[in-house]
N, C-alpha and C positions, 0 to 999 in steps of 0.2 A: 526503466519505465523511458515512454519520453514522451507520445505524440498524443495529445488527447485521439481516444477513441467515441466517448459521449459528452453531451452537454446537453443540460435539464435546462430551461430557462423560462421564468414564470411560473411553472406551473401550478397549476388549476385543477379541481375532476369536483362533475359534483353526478349524483346518481341521481334524478328527478330535481328534486328541491333543492337536497340535500348538496354539499358542500363537504365530500372528504378529506381533499388537497386542495391547499392552499399557499399559491402562493412559491413553494420551493424550483432553490434553484440550487447547484453544483455542479461538477463536470468530474470527470475520468478518465484517470491513465491506462494506453496502453501495455501490457502485461500488469494492471493494478490489482487486488485481492481490496475491494472494496468492499465493506456494508452497511445494512440499514435496521437499524436497530430500532425498537419504540414497543411501546407496549401491545399488547393482546389488541387486536382490529382496528390500530390506530387510520391503518390504508398503506402497513409498506405495502402486502399480496399485489391490493391494486396497483400502488407507482411497479413493482416491479412488473404486474402484467401490461402497463404504458408502455417500458419499455421495450418488452416481447411482439407490445406490433394489435395485442388484444381488446384495447379499450380506447375509444375516443380522449380529448384531453382539449385543454386551451393553453393555449401559448405553446413554448416550442424544443424539441423534442428532437438533441439532433444524432447521428452515428457518421461516422464518419461523416458529419457536416451534409446531410443528406436527411431530410425532415419523418422524421417515423412515419410510417404511414397504416403498413399494415405487419403480421408477420413476415418472419421472412428465415431463411436458412444460417442466414449472419447470427443470429441471433438462438439461443435454445434451454427453454426451462427443465430444470430439472424437480422435481417435485416431489416433496416427503413420502406419499404414498408409492413410492416408488414406477403405479402408474406400467407396471412389465406387461410383458403380452404370457397371460398361464401358456399357453399352447404350443411356446415359442423357447425350442435352450436358449441358453446363455447365447452363444454362438448367433443363434437364429435371432435374439433379440436384440444385439449388438447390431446387426446383419442385419437390421430393419432401414437404417434411415440410408442407406448409398448401396443396397442393395440394387434397386432398379436406373443407379447413374454411376455406377460402376462396373465394369464384368469382371463374372462370378468369377476367378484364379483374385482377381487384385483385390476386391470386394471381402475376399476369405482373409487377403492377408491381413491386412489394413485390422482388423475387426480381431482378427490374432495376437496384435501388436497392442491393444486396446489391454484385452483382456488381463495379458501380461506388462502391460505395466500398472494396471488396475489390480496386483499378485491375482489372477483368478485361472493364470494357466493350469490348467490340467480338467474344469470345468464348464469343457466347454459344449459338454453333451448332456449335463443336468439341468434341470426344471426348475422353473423361481420359486416351488410347493418344495422341495430340495435341501434349499440354501436360507443361509440363518439376513436374519435382518441385512447385518450388515455387510454382508454379499452382494442382498439385491441390491443394493445400494451401490456397492460398485458397479453392481452389470448395470445402476442406470446413468453412473457417473462414465460409464461405456460407450455404452449405447452416444451418448451428448458431446463427450468428445472426437468420436467417430467420426462425426458430420466436419468436425474444423469448423467451430462458429468465430464468428469473429468477439465473441459474449458468453459467457457461460450462466447464466441467469439461474438461482440457486435457490427455491424456496423455501429455508428451514430444512432442510434432506434430512436433514440425522432427529429431530426432532420425536421419531417414532418409538427410536432403539435405548436402550439401557441408559444408566452411567457412561458403563468400563464401557463398554464399546463406543458407545459416544466417544467418547476422550481421545479414544486411539483411531475414527473413521476422521477424527479432526486434524488429528497427525499428523495420515497418509494422506488427510487432500489437502493440504499443502505442500508433501512434498511431491505430487501426482500436479499441481500448478508451478512449482520450481521448476520439476520437469518438461514443463507442457508451456511455459510462460503464460499461459493463456489467461485473458482480460472476467476475471470471478467478480458478478454485481450478488451479493449472498444477506439475504434478509434470516432475519434471526430476532428475537426476543430475549433474549442469555447474555450477559455483559459480558459474564466470563470469555465463552465464546467467541464473542466477535472481536477481545482484547487480544483471543487464542490467535486470530485467523488474523485479522485485517490485515495493512497498510493503513487504511486510514475508516474510520466508522462518522458513517453520517445518521444524529440521535435525532430523530424526530418527536414532536410529541402528540399529544393525547388528541384522538379525531376534533376537530381536519386538523391532519396531518398538517405540522408546522415546520419547519429546519431548528432544534433548539440551540444544535453545534455542528460543528466539521473535524472526529480526536483524531490527529495523528498518530498514530501507534509509531514510536522511533526504540521497537524492543529490541534486541536479535534475534534471528531465528539460529534452533530451535529455541519455542517462548519458557519459562518456566512460573507456573502458575501460583507458586510461592514467592519469587520474585517481589521483591516491597516494592519493583515500581510499576507490577501488572498489578498489583495490589490500587495503588495508585491511583493508577487509569480508570481503574476498577469504579475506582470510590467514586471518580472524578464525573463520571458516564453515571454512575446511580444518584449524586445528587443533581445533576440536571433532570436526572428521569424525576424528580420525586418534586421540583417546585411544580 
């Protein structure tokens, strides 16, 4: 991690007269796993949508020095509901983002590499309804990665999974991030998930969302949820959210 890829300065967002985000500032380094954490309904998803280019805003949001004004292929969103096309196979879903940009053989090769990366080799011809929740999320992740975005934006992507699958997918996501060296901006309301995943955590207040703290997680990977330091950081964040 070195160069800055995203800078947010004095960000404010209103829906009509309702202020939902108030004067938030932070920056993200290239290759960083950055979590945005806060209570439900505080504005986390709105902040992610601003970075994606789907919302107007006041203040400044710069991607590699350029102001974000609209969506672009350099930012890809991964949602909690997978958003897969049920009529397409696994490989068809992954191909969707690149089939119009690359020649068929090259696109197929890249898509197959992404499926191997997320552990779905052999499921190319399966359909979404034949997959478990964790497998569907792997497909969604492969479809996002195949576009080679500068930033991967993830909006509570594991929240629909059962507890065991969610923990397994968290560990798998860290491995994929380490292999791809992608910059990830990850929204969650789970303290444990944020501490397990993130290099740094932006802790937001209740609406209107304000930055309460930027917590650096200096823990070796793979992380142990039962480690005393892990618990200490989690407690610190819990106390911040409680105030």
